[in-house]
N, C-alpha and C positions, 0 to 999 in steps of 0.2 A: 494257469493263469501267472504265476510269477515271470514263467518264460516268455510269456506274450508280451507282457511288461517291459522286460529287458528288451526283448526283439525291437520293439517300437520306439524304446528309448535310445538305442543303438543306430537305428534307423534315422531318426531326428538329430542325433550327433552327427551322423555323417553329412546329413544335409547342409548343416550348420558348417562343419570343417571344409565342405566343396565351395558354398559360398565365401568363407573367408579366402579360399584359396584364389577363387576367381576376382575378389577385390582385390588381392594382393598383385595378381598378374596384370590386372588393369592398371594398377598405382604404378608399377615398374614401366608399363607401357606410356602411360601418361607422362613420366619424369622423364625416359629416354627419348622420345619422339618430340620433336619441336613442333609439329602439326596436330599433333592429337591432344583432346582438351576432355576433362572429364564433364565440364559443363562450359557455357558461354562465359560464366563469371568467374569459376575456377578452374585451373590447369590440373590439380589433382587432389585426392582426400586431405593429404596434408595441408595444402593451401585452405582448403574448406574450414576443415578444424582451426587451423590458426587465426583465421577470421572470427570463426564462431568463438573462439577464447577470447579474443581482443574485443568482440561485441560484449559479452559477458563481463570482463573486467570493466569496461567503461559503466556497465550498470550496476555493478557492485559499487564503483566510486560514487555514481548518482545517489543510490540508495543509501550508503555511508552519510552522505553529505545531508538528506534528508532525516535519517536518524538523528543526527548531530544537532540539526535545527530544532527537532520534536523535544530532544533532551534540554536544550538549552531553553525555549519557551514554555516547557511543562510547569515550573512554578509560578510564572506571569501569567499563565493561562488558568491555572488553580485560583490564582488570588482573583483573576477578574470573575470566575464562577462564583466564589463567595460573594464578592461584591453584587453581582446581579441579585444571588440569592436574597440578599440582605435588602435591596432595593425592591425587589418583588415584595418581600414582607412590610417592607415601610409603605408601600402604595396600597397593599390590602388593607394595612390597620387605617391609613387616612380615609379610605373607603368606607369602611366599617364606621370610622368617627364621623364622616359626613352623613353615612344612612342614618345615624341615630339620632342626628340632629345636635343642637347646641346643648353643653354641659350648663352653661351658665350664661350669664348677660353677655352678649359678644357686639351688641348694637352700638354704634358710635352715636353719638348727640348729633342729632339732624340727619341721620339716614336709619330707614324703617329696617332694611335686612343688609346686614353687613357682617359676612362670615368670613373667618380666618382661621387657620391651623397654625399654631404656634409650637414649634419644635424647640427645645430648650436642651 
């Protein structure tokens, strides 16, 4: 069993090596010949990898900029969350107070039903 696993492992390693050799031979052909290209967009694997690296570098810069903006606005955003939580509690208390009805006389002379909420 151990020999069979070793046999298959060596066979796979041999296939990988052959693929790498073929790729390197194509790279040399693409670099040395003016009319041969790897694809319509890239002349060789090296050009492809350079383009991918440049694309990833651009993406990293954009993501770092976004991260910086998030870090800079985190404190302000947390304050805003606290303010909205307080506002929600205030409005809930106001709703409860209105639902209970007036605690004392709130009517003004000359008006039958005048309700108001006074915050101090």
